Each structure stands twice: as C-alpha cells, then as structure tokens.
N, C-alpha and C positions, 0 to 999 in steps of 0.2 A: 598951598600947603598940603602935604599928604595926611589924610585922615583915615584911620581904620574904622569902618562902620560898626555900629552896635550890633547889627544883625548881618550875618554873612554865611555863606556856605561854599562848598567846593562845587562850582557850577561850570564844568568844561563846556565850551561852546560846541565842541564836536558831539557831545552827548545830547545836548539840547536839540541840535540839528538832526540828530539820528532819530528823534521822535517824529519827524515830518511824515513818515508813512501812516501815522495814526490819524492824519487828516482824512484818509480815504478808507478807513475801516470802521466797523460798527460793533463795538464791544469785544473785539478780538483781544486787544491788549488789556482790557479791563478784566477779562477772564484769566488771562495769564498773570496779571498783577494780583488777582484774588488768590491764586495758588501760592504766590510769593508771600502774601500776608498770612495765609493759613500756616505756612512754615514758621512764622514768627509768633502768631497769636493762636492759642488753642481754642478756637471758636468754631461753631458749626455754620454760622451765617455771617457773610460779609456784604456790606452795601456801600457803594461809592456815591458821593454827592459833590456839589460844587464848593462846599465849605464845611469847616468844622461846626460853625454855628448852625447851618442848615441841618447837619447831622444831629446835633443836640435837640433842636426844635422838633425834628421828626420823631425822635425817641419819645419825647414828652407827649406829643400829639397822640401817639399810639398808646402810650401807657395810660393816658386819660380815658381811653376807650375801655380799658380793662378794669378800672376802679372808680369809685366815687370819692376817693381821697383827693385832696386839693393842694396840699402843701409840699413844697420842694425846698429842702435845706441845702444851703451852699455857704462857702466861706464868705465872711464880710469883706475880705480883700481878695478880689479876683476880677476877671474881665466883666465890665458892665454889660456886654452883649449877652451874657448868660441870663441876666434879669430880663432883657428884652425878649428872649426866647420863652422864658417861663411865663411871662405875662401874655405873650401872643398865644400861647397854648391854653390860656384861660385858667392858669394856676397861680398860686400865691408863693412868692419868694419868702423864705424864712432864713434869717442870717445866723451864722455861728461865728464867734470870734476865733482868731487864729492862735497857733502856738508860735512863740518866738524861737523855738528850737529849729523848726524846718519851714516856717511860714505857711504851713498848711493848716487845715481845720483842727481845732483843739478838741481832742476826744472827750475830755471831761466836760467841757461846755456842751458838746453835742448830746451827751446823755440827758441833759436837762431840757432839751427842746424837742426831742422826738415824741410825737403824740399819736393818737389814733387817726389823725388826719394827715400823717406824713405819708406821701405817695413815694417820694424818692429822696435819696441823699446823694449829692454830687460831690464825689471825692476828686478834688483837683490836685494834680501833681505840679505845684507851682514851680516855675523856673527849671523844670525837669527833675526836681527833688522828689523822690518816691516817698509817699506816705504809706508806711508798712501796715497800718492797722485796717485799711479798707477791706481786706479779705475777711477779717474777723467780724465785720459788721453784718456779713451775710448770715451768720449764725445768731448774732445778737438780735437782729431785727428781721426775722424770716418773712414778714409781710411787707417789708419795705424794699423797693428797688434801689440797689446801690449802683450808681453810674460812675464809672471812671472817666474823668476828663483828662485825656492824655495829649491835649493840644500842644502843650509845651514840652512834652516828655517822650517823643518817639525815640525808641532805642534804650531808654532807661530800664534798669533791671532790678529785681529784688529776688534774692536767692537764685540767681541765674535765669530767672524767668522775666520776659519783657513785660513792661506795663501794658495794661489791657487784658492781662491774664488774671488779675487779682480779684475781679468780680465777674458777674455773668454778662454784663453789658458795658461797653466802653465806646468812646469815640475819639477820633484823631483829627488833626488839622494839617493840611499840606500847603498852607498859605506861605507867602514869600518870605516871612520872617521866621518860619518854623524849621525844625531840624531836618525835615525832608520836604524841601520847597518845590512845588510845581506851579507857583504863583497863586493858585487857588486850588481848592479841593478839600475833601474831607472823607471820613470813613466811619462806618458803624460796624462794630463786631459784637455778636451776641450768641449765647447758648440758649436763650429763651425762645422756644419754638413758637409759642403763641405770639410773642412780640414779633418774631420774624415773619409770621404770616401777615400780620397787620402792616409791617414795613413793606413787604412785597406788594401788597395791594396799593399802598400809597405811591410806591416807586413806579408802578404801572401808569399812573396818571401824572407823573412828574414831567414838566417841560424838558425837552432835550436842549443841550447846550448848542447854540447856533454856530455855524461856521465862522461868522464874524467874531463871536465871542471867543471861539477857540483860537483863531488867528491872532486876536488881540492878546490872549494869554501867551502865545508863542512869542510874539514880538516883545512883550514886556519881560519875559524870561530872558530873552537875548539881551535886552537892554540892562537887565539886572546883572547878568553875568559880566557885562562890560563895566558898568558903573561902580561895582563894588571894588574895582581896582582903587587902592588908596589915593593915587594921584588924581584920577578922574573924580573920585568921591569928594576929595578936598576942593576941587575946582567948582563943582556943582553943589556943594554942601548947603549953602543958603537957599538955593532954589528947591532942592529936594526936601528941605525941612518944611516948606510950605504945603507939601502934599501928604504929610504924615497925619494919620488919623488920631485925633485926640479925644473924640467923643464916641460913645457907643452908637451903633447904627439905629435908625428909627424903624427900619423895616428889614425883613430877612428875604434875600433873593434865593428862591428855591429852584434848583436845576440839577440835572444829572451831571456826572463827571464826563470829561471828554476822553476819547481813546488816545488822542495825542498826549494828553497829560498823563494818562496811565502808562504809555510807553516811556515818557520822560521819567516817571517815578521808578519804573523797572530799571532803567539805565542808571539812575542815581543810586539805587539800592546796591548795585554792583560795587560801588566805591564807598558805600556808606560806612562800613566798619571803621575805616581810617578816620572819617569825620567824627564819628561817635567817640572814638578813642581820644581824639584831640580835644573835644569839648570836655570830656571827663578829666583828662590830664590837666588841662588849663585851669579848670575850676579847683581841683585839688591843690595845685601849686599856689593859687591865690590864698586858699585857706592856710596852707603851711607858712606862707610869707607873712600873713597878718594875724595869726591866731594869738600871738603874745602881745599884740599892740593894743594899748588902751583906746577907748573911744569908738570901738567898732563892735557890732554884733554880727557874727558869721553863722551860717547854717551848720547845724550839727548833722553829720552824715552817718546814718546807721551802718554798722559794720557789714551787714548783709546786702546793702544796696549799692548800686552802681549808677549814679546819676549822669545822664547825658545832658549837661546844662544847656538850656536855650540861651539864657543870659545869667550872669552871676550876680546874686543879690548881696549888696553890701549895705548894712544899716549903719549910718553915721550918727552917733548920739548927739553931737553938737551941730545944729543946723547951719551956723555960720561956716563951720569947717566943711560941711557938705557942699555948700555953694563954691567955696574955694577949690575944693577937689574937682568939681565939675569943670571949673574954669581952667585949672592947671592941666588937667588931663586933655582937654580939648586943645590947648596950646601945644601940647606935646604930640598931638595927632591921634588921640583916642576919643571916639564919640562915646558918651554915656547916655543913660536914659533914666527918667523918673518912673517909667512903666505906667502904672495907673495912679493918677494924681490924687485920687480920693478913694476912700472906702465906699462900698456900695450904698450905705445908708446916707451918704452925703451926695452921691450922684442922683439918687432916686428918692421919691417920697414913698417910703415903705412902712410908715407908722412907727419909726424908731426916733429916739432923741439923738441929737448930734454927739452927745457924750457917750453913747452906747458903743460897745465893741472897742475899748481903748487900745488894745493891741493892734487891731487892724488900722485904727486911726494913726497910731504911732508909726507903723510901718509905712503908710502912705506919705507921711510927713518927713520921714528920715531916710528913705530908701534911695539909693542910686544903683543902677545895674551896669555891669561891666561887660565888655565883649569877650567871649571865650570861644568863638567859632574857629574853624580850621585855618582862617587867614592869620590868626594870632599865633605867632611862633613863640618859642621859649624866650627869645630876646625881648619880644614885645611884652610878655607877662612880667619879666624881670624889671623892665623899664617902668611899666605901669605901677607895679607894687612899690617900687622905689619912690615914685612920685607921691603915692598915697601915704607912705610912712613918713615922708619929709614935709608933708603939708600940714 
C-alpha cells in the first residue's frame, strides 16, 4: 500500500550526493552556509552544532554563567527534550499553559509566572506557527533572555521577516523531520555579544564530528530520500515505525556540525522556497476545507504571519472520532502522528499536579497532526480533507 509519510521533504538524490566534497573540507562549507543564514536572519553571530537540542543546551549553559537566576519558562506542551536540556544545564523548568488559538504559550498566563528568578523564556513556534508577541517580551522583560525555538519553523515569517529575527537569540534544528533536513544538525543565532563570546569558548572545546558519524549521516540521508517514496514507505511502514523516537533522550550528544551536512544544507536552500510555499499552501488549504466543520479546533493564523507548517495540527474534540480518523486516513495512504503524547508535567516530575495546565493536557489528548510537506499535492490534500469531513 502506498503511504505518504507524516514527515517528508524535497530531497533530490543528486543534491545529497553533491555534498560529497564536504567530506574532505574543514569548515569551508560551514562558512559559506553561515553567509547564507546571515541573509535570512539578521544576527551578528551564527554557530552550528550537531542538533537543535545541543544548540539549546549550549545557550542555557552559557546564560547560566552570566546570571544567578535559575528558572526557564517554556510551554507545557512542547518537546520533552527541552526539559532534558534545562535540567542538564542545572536550571529549573517552569511551565506555562498554551493558547488554543495557535497552540503556543499563552501570554496572559505567562505574565503570572515571570519572577525575579526567571533567567529565560523559551518562545516555541509550534508546528511552524509564528507566535507574534515574542518580540514584545524583550521590552516587557528587559532582564530576561527571550529565546526563540525555531526547530519546527524554519522559513516561517512574521511581517515578512523570518523567525529567528523576533528576539536577540534563537536556535534551529536541521533534523530529518524538520523543514530543512540534513538528518541532524542545529544552529544558534544571536546578537548578544557577551553570549557569543561564551559560545565561542565552548565551541572551541567541542568534539568534532567523526568521519564515521558523517558518513553515517550521508548514508541515512540517501536512505531517507529513497524511503519517503510512498510505495517504499508503505512496504516498510511497520518496520520503520519501530525506530521512531517516542521518549525524550536521557542524554545530549554534543558535537560540531559537519562540512558535508553544511554543503547539503546549502544545496537544499537553493530549492527551499518551493518547499516552503508548498507547506504554507497545504496548511492553508486544510484550514479552508475544515474551518466550518464542527468538532475540530484549527489554528488561527495571524494576518501578518506566513507559517511554513512542519506538520498541520488538527484538534479533534471527540476522542473516538480522532481514533477513527487516524485509522481511515492510514487506510487511504496518509500517515498521521500524535506528536507529543503527554504534556511536560506528565512526562516529568516537575512539582505540578496532573490537573494543571488543562489546555496543554487537552491538546495532548485530542491532537493529530497531518502531513503538509512538498510530497503532498493538491489532490492529496483534497482527498485527505474529504476523508476527515466524512468520518
């Protein structure tokens, strides 16, 4: 059976193979990629690491050296790996409930939990949907570091400016399921000169990515480019499901980025605009098809934002209907995902009650995400939304 995967990207084999010269260079392509990122993100300093998680952890580790504050605020519904990084940095996670408008952090709730111990606020652009108020937080909380988590939102824009530009410090992920995938990788962008000095010192002691690790990433990217073909993905679907990560990592692997992956990222950026347009267009079509249908909660997109959806979030208010939808869509050849199965205070012991953060809990229990990547053509979106409305 042909199955369109939940995560996919335009990954021409020729462009992946074109990255092969990066095996024999040292930082050449990273410097060139840095210039490409400078054109997208108005920041003075760019750093590349082996993952978005490693990037976030390194930011926190350096911020801790600048302040005696110990609390980091983040949404109660997001990746559990963020909590792992906060704890590893010796800091305390403080949770904020989400808004059901865009599934990002609720600004009114946020105002109630910022204290004199708040070191940083992590503004996550969940699913690629831009939270427009993160820029305002810089003036509201001048002594707090506002960190943009753009892991799911590479390419998303607000008022024509790409995410990562709304605050002084941001980080991105280039993992295999993200909008710009090089199988692994991450990036820090900042205008904070003192933070940049601390990051530079840390990067000097960072282990280099080994040749074996780099070759492994190349091989897996080639396999990914092949296996996302709907026919092959359908054949190997049950096997691939066994390898999907369901739990947050217990440790953080810290390494530099490889030149091969930097070359790959540069080549993918050349064709990225079409992919970004497809993700945006597919998400907007789903909203248009389902907005008048009862039983669903859809994200509200601000008129000034341009979301490059990583996956499309659909909240189904009836749980039985949600399970039927998952089953019917899979039978029709569309993989869906529950994303994060629990809110953060259910994943970790953080001192909260299970009943706390009701919106985050509701989202975790009622969410399914739909594929909107470039492999999803107009006919696929129409078929998928038809199945949803008839279930």
